[in-house]
C-alpha positions in Angstrom: -143.7 -92.0 93.7 -143.5 -90.7 97.2 -143.1 -87.0 97.8 -140.3 -86.4 100.5 -141.7 -83.1 101.5 -138.8 -82.7 104.2 -136.4 -82.4 101.5 -134.2 -79.2 101.8 -131.2 -77.6 100.1 -129.3 -77.0 103.4 -126.0 -78.6 103.1 -124.7 -78.1 106.3 -123.9 -80.8 108.9 -123.0 -83.4 106.4 -119.8 -85.4 106.5 -119.4 -84.6 102.9 -119.1 -80.9 101.6 -119.2 -79.7 98.0 -115.4 -78.7 98.4 -114.9 -82.5 99.1 -116.4 -83.3 95.8 -114.3 -80.6 93.9 -111.4 -82.1 95.4 -112.5 -85.6 94.3 -112.8 -84.4 91.0 -109.1 -83.2 90.9 -107.9 -86.7 92.5 -109.5 -88.9 89.8 -109.0 -86.4 86.8 -107.3 -88.5 84.1 -108.0 -91.9 85.8 -111.6 -91.8 85.4 -113.4 -91.0 82.1 -115.3 -88.0 82.1 -118.4 -89.6 80.4 -120.8 -87.9 77.8 -124.0 -86.5 79.0 -125.8 -86.5 75.6 -129.1 -85.5 74.6 -131.7 -88.2 73.4 -133.9 -87.1 70.8 -136.1 -90.3 70.2 -136.6 -90.9 74.0 -137.3 -87.2 74.4 -139.9 -87.7 71.9 -141.2 -91.0 73.3 -141.5 -89.5 76.9 -142.7 -86.0 76.1 -139.4 -84.2 78.1 -136.1 -83.5 77.2 -133.7 -86.4 78.1 -130.1 -86.2 78.8 -128.1 -89.5 79.4 -125.1 -89.5 81.5 -123.4 -92.8 80.0 -121.5 -94.0 83.1 -121.7 -97.4 81.7 -119.0 -96.5 79.4 -116.4 -96.2 82.0 -113.6 -98.7 81.7 -115.2 -101.0 84.3 -118.7 -100.2 82.8 -119.6 -98.4 86.1 -119.7 -95.2 88.0 -118.2 -97.1 90.9 -114.6 -96.4 89.8 -115.0 -92.7 90.9 -115.6 -93.3 94.6 -113.2 -96.5 94.6 -110.4 -94.4 93.4 -111.1 -91.2 95.7 -111.1 -93.5 98.8 -107.8 -95.7 97.6 -105.9 -92.3 96.8 -106.5 -91.5 100.5 -104.9 -94.4 102.1 -101.5 -94.0 103.7 -98.5 -95.8 102.6 -98.6 -98.1 105.4 -102.4 -98.9 104.8 -101.6 -99.5 101.2 -99.2 -102.5 102.1 -101.7 -104.0 104.3 -104.3 -104.3 101.3 -108.1 -103.4 101.3 -111.0 -105.6 101.2 -114.4 -104.7 100.0 -118.1 -106.2 99.5 -119.9 -105.7 96.5 -122.5 -107.2 94.1 -120.2 -106.3 91.1 -119.6 -102.7 90.1 -118.1 -101.5 93.3 -115.9 -104.8 93.2 -114.7 -103.9 89.8 -113.8 -100.3 90.6 -111.7 -101.3 93.6 -110.0 -104.0 91.9 -109.0 -102.0 88.9 -107.7 -99.1 90.6 -106.2 -101.1 93.5 -104.1 -102.9 90.8 -103.1 -99.6 89.2 -101.8 -98.3 92.6 -100.1 -101.5 93.6 -102.6 -102.2 96.3 -103.5 -105.6 97.3 -107.4 -106.3 97.0 -109.9 -108.9 98.1 -113.4 -108.8 97.0 -116.4 -110.4 98.8 -119.3 -111.1 96.6 -122.5 -112.6 97.5 -123.7 -115.8 96.0 -125.9 -115.2 92.8 -123.7 -112.3 91.7 -123.7 -112.5 87.9 -120.7 -114.4 86.6 -119.6 -111.7 84.2 -118.9 -109.3 87.3 -117.2 -112.0 89.2 -114.8 -112.9 86.1 -114.1 -109.1 85.4 -113.3 -108.6 89.1 -110.8 -111.6 89.0 -109.3 -110.4 85.8 -108.6 -107.0 87.3 -106.4 -108.8 89.7 -108.3 -109.1 93.0 -108.6 -112.1 95.1 -112.7 -113.0 94.9 -114.5 -114.6 97.8 -118.0 -115.9 96.5 -120.2 -116.2 100.0 -123.3 -114.8 101.7 -126.8 -115.2 100.3 -126.9 -111.1 100.3 -125.0 -108.2 100.1 -125.2 -107.8 103.9 -123.9 -111.2 104.8 -121.1 -110.9 102.3 -120.5 -107.5 104.2 -120.2 -109.4 107.6 -117.8 -111.8 106.3 -115.6 -109.0 104.6 -115.3 -107.2 107.9 -114.4 -110.0 110.1 -111.9 -111.5 107.6 -110.2 -108.1 106.7 -109.8 -107.3 110.5 -108.2 -110.8 111.0 -105.6 -109.9 108.5 -105.2 -106.0 109.2 -106.8 -105.0 105.7 -108.7 -101.6 105.2 -112.4 -102.0 104.5 -113.6 -99.8 101.5 -117.4 -99.5 102.1 -119.3 -99.4 98.7 -121.7 -96.3 99.6 -121.4 -95.4 103.3 -118.0 -93.7 103.1 -117.5 -89.8 102.9 -114.7 -90.3 100.4 -116.8 -92.8 98.2 -119.7 -90.5 98.3 -117.6 -87.6 97.4 -116.2 -89.4 94.2 -119.9 -90.5 93.3 -120.8 -86.6 93.6 -118.5 -85.7 90.6 -121.0 -87.0 88.3 -123.5 -84.5 89.4 -120.9 -81.7 88.6 -120.3 -83.0 85.1 -123.9 -83.2 84.4 -124.5 -79.8 85.4 -121.5 -78.5 83.7 -122.7 -80.0 80.4 -126.3 -79.0 80.9 -126.8 -76.1 83.3 -130.5 -75.9 82.8 -131.4 -79.3 83.8 -134.6 -79.1 85.9 -134.5 -82.7 87.5 -132.0 -85.7 87.9 -133.1 -89.3 87.9 -130.8 -91.5 90.0 -130.9 -95.2 91.0 -130.6 -96.0 94.8 -129.0 -99.0 96.2 -127.2 -98.4 99.2 -127.5 -94.5 98.7 -123.9 -93.4 97.8 -124.4 -92.4 94.2 -127.4 -90.2 94.7 -126.0 -88.8 97.9 -123.0 -87.4 96.4 -125.0 -86.3 93.1 -127.5 -84.6 95.6 -124.8 -82.7 97.3 -123.1 -81.5 94.3 -126.3 -80.7 92.4 -127.9 -78.7 95.1 -124.7 -76.8 95.8 -124.7 -75.8 92.2 -128.5 -75.3 91.5 -130.5 -75.6 94.7 -133.9 -75.5 92.8 -132.9 -78.9 90.9 -135.3 -81.7 91.8 -133.5 -85.0 92.8 -135.6 -88.2 92.3 -134.3 -91.5 93.6 -135.4 -94.9 91.9 -135.2 -98.5 93.6 -136.5 -101.7 92.7 -140.0 -102.7 94.0 -138.0 -105.9 95.2 -135.8 -103.9 97.1 -137.4 -100.6 98.6 -135.0 -100.2 101.5 -134.2 -96.5 101.1 -137.9 -95.8 100.7 -138.6 -98.0 104.0 -135.9 -96.0 105.8 -137.2 -92.7 104.9 -140.8 -93.5 105.6 -140.5 -95.9 108.4 -142.2 -98.4 106.2 -141.8 -102.3 106.1 -142.3 -103.0 102.5 -140.5 -106.5 102.1 -137.0 -106.7 100.5 -136.6 -110.1 98.8 -136.2 -112.0 95.7 -134.1 -112.0 92.4 -134.2 -108.6 90.7 -132.8 -107.6 87.3 -131.3 -104.7 89.1 -129.2 -106.8 91.6 -126.8 -103.6 91.4 -129.3 -101.8 93.7 -130.5 -104.9 95.6 -129.6 -103.5 99.0 -131.7 -104.7 102.0 -130.1 -102.0 104.5 -129.1 -98.5 103.1 -126.1 -96.5 104.7 -126.6 -94.4 107.8 -124.8 -91.5 106.2 -126.7 -91.9 102.8 -129.9 -92.2 104.5 -129.8 -89.0 106.2 -128.5 -87.1 103.0 -131.6 -88.8 101.2 -133.8 -87.6 103.8 -132.8 -84.0 103.5 -131.8 -83.4 99.7 -134.0 -86.0 97.8 -137.4 -84.9 96.6 -139.0 -88.0 95.6 -138.3 -92.0 95.4 -139.9 -94.0 92.6 -140.3 -97.8 92.9 -140.2 -99.8 89.4 -141.0 -103.2 88.9 -139.3 -105.8 87.0 -141.4 -105.6 83.7 -140.6 -102.0 83.7 -136.8 -102.4 84.3 -136.8 -105.0 81.6 -138.6 -102.7 79.2 -136.0 -99.9 79.9 -132.9 -102.2 79.4 -134.5 -103.4 75.9 -135.3 -99.7 75.0 -131.6 -98.6 75.7 -130.4 -101.3 73.4 -132.9 -100.7 70.7 -133.0 -96.8 70.8 -129.6 -95.7 72.1 -127.7 -98.8 71.0 -126.1 -98.9 74.5 -125.9 -102.0 77.1 -127.2 -101.0 80.5 -127.6 -103.2 83.5 -131.0 -103.3 85.2 -129.8 -101.0 88.1 -128.3 -98.8 85.5 -131.9 -98.5 83.5 -133.9 -97.7 86.8 -133.9 -94.1 86.2 -135.6 -94.7 82.3 -137.7 -97.4 83.8 -139.2 -94.7 86.3 -139.6 -92.0 83.7 -141.5 -94.3 81.1 -143.6 -95.7 83.7 -145.0 -92.2 84.8 -144.0 -89.9 81.9 -146.5 -87.2 82.7 -144.8 -86.5 85.9 -141.8 -85.1 83.8 -143.8 -83.3 80.9 -141.7 -80.4 79.4 -138.9 -80.8 81.7 -135.3 -81.0 81.1 -134.3 -84.4 83.1 -130.9 -86.1 83.3 -130.6 -89.7 83.8 -127.6 -91.7 85.1 -126.9 -94.9 83.1 -125.1 -96.0 86.2 -123.7 -99.5 84.9 -123.4 -102.0 81.9 -122.4 -104.9 83.5 -124.9 -107.6 82.5 -124.7 -111.1 81.4 -125.2 -111.6 77.6 -127.5 -114.4 78.4 -129.7 -112.3 80.3 -129.7 -109.8 77.7 -131.2 -112.2 75.3 -133.8 -113.0 77.9 -134.7 -109.5 78.2 -134.9 -108.7 74.6 -137.0 -111.7 73.7 -139.5 -111.2 76.8 -139.9 -107.8 75.5 -140.6 -108.8 72.3 -143.4 -111.1 73.4 -144.9 -108.1 75.4 -145.0 -106.2 72.2 -146.9 -108.9 70.5 -144.0 -109.6 68.2 -143.1 -112.8 69.5 -146.2 -115.4 70.8 -146.5 -119.0 71.5 -149.6 -120.3 70.3 -151.3 -123.9 71.0 -153.5 -125.5 68.5 -155.4 -128.8 68.7 -155.5 -130.6 65.4 -156.3 -134.1 64.1 -153.0 -136.3 63.9 -153.0 -137.1 60.2 -150.7 -135.9 57.3 -151.1 -132.5 55.9 -152.3 -130.7 58.9 -149.2 -128.9 60.0 -148.6 -127.9 56.3 -152.2 -126.5 56.4 -151.4 -124.4 59.6 -148.0 -123.3 58.1 -149.6 -122.1 55.0 -152.4 -120.1 56.9 -149.8 -118.5 58.9 -147.7 -117.6 55.8 -150.7 -116.0 54.3 -151.2 -113.9 57.2 -147.7 -112.9 57.3 -146.6 -114.6 60.5 -143.2 -116.1 60.7 -142.9 -119.5 62.4 -139.7 -119.5 64.9 -140.4 -123.0 66.5 -142.7 -125.8 66.2 -143.4 -128.7 68.6 -145.9 -131.7 68.3 -147.4 -133.2 71.7 -148.9 -136.5 71.5 -148.3 -137.9 74.9 -148.6 -135.4 77.5 -151.8 -134.1 76.7 -155.5 -134.7 77.4 -156.4 -134.7 73.9 -158.0 -137.7 72.2 -155.7 -140.3 70.8 -156.3 -139.2 67.0 -155.5 -135.6 68.0 -152.2 -133.8 68.8 -151.2 -130.5 70.5 -149.4 -128.3 68.0 -147.4 -125.6 69.7 -145.9 -122.9 67.8 -143.6 -119.9 68.4 -144.4 -117.2 65.7 -143.1 -113.8 65.0 -145.6 -110.9 63.9 -145.1 -107.0 63.2 -147.0 -106.1 66.5 -149.9 -106.9 68.8 -152.5 -105.7 66.0 -150.8 -107.9 63.5 -151.2 -110.8 66.0 -154.6 -110.1 66.3 -154.9 -110.4 62.5 -153.4 -113.8 62.6 -155.4 -114.9 65.2 -158.7 -113.8 63.4 -157.4 -115.6 60.4 -156.8 -119.1 62.3 -160.2 -118.7 63.9 -162.1 -118.1 60.5 -160.4 -121.1 59.3 -161.9 -123.3 62.1 -158.7 -123.8 64.0 -159.1 -123.4 67.6 -155.9 -121.4 68.5 -155.0 -120.0 71.8 -151.9 -117.8 73.1 -150.1 -119.5 75.9 
């Protein structure tokens, strides 16, 4: 984490004021869910601090983006509503704009970058918007959206660098401090910066001493670079595609520079662990970006020891296949699911002998594969590959010791 020593609680000079966030709260009231901000006893015990979770993944479109989208759409003039709106989005802003545009009778077109999870594309179409998938990055999609919209006279609804959008997202901060006034720290994902900017203005206006910590994926440290004049690369496929932004907003960067205390960078394994933990412990599905706050906390729990910490679970739009992959990979990291390779003689009874040893050791065989052709073993030998299930890493060590004591050469692969 990087200490942003320039942070301050001075709220002057921003295009978004606390009064704008109060107005946004009235605008969206009744059309957007005031989600629960609940204490997690189990996560608190694991991490050594009091953890409160803001369940924005339980919005109708499974994301906080509804708030800013509705606040922006409501401000359109009757003539602008007829012309329609266009937005670029990796998924959650798309759904928020599409859903509320349909409610308000406003035509909507959404431009989404190639590689956007199909669940987000299909959900956006389901909400009635025209969807155009183009551009390798969010920035390329934005360029197309602007030119396409200008040619057709449409109103561009920016996902984060818009005062009305920022004000809408800031209502989350108000709700969290209303629910838990004595919070010490808020941990918030950063993509373009709209969410953390709105929350920071709202929270600092209510409780100036509150610490605000932003979280980015290591693969997309755009706000970190902007604040520190850094040049860490932004590239690749991240589980947190919702915050995979190469260029943060101009408005949001200045707000973050002045109001946000720290920025944490989390790697892919930490994001996966956080997603799996929220499913396992809280029984709630959160996408990679939405789990970024917990990833930061679990990667450095000593920084939060004894504090009351609020985490924003910003979204829950994750592909079911990806969930399955994340959960099985986490089982492998925990030593509960392991692939073994064994060199055995190619004759009857060898597989049964290995299976019997594993059964005696309490391991469960999930998959079996023989490889006779594509290996460098002698012709009278075969490569046996197994996927086994064990209780934990200690149990796996016991299983490996049992195999070794029986003269079998087994290795984890």
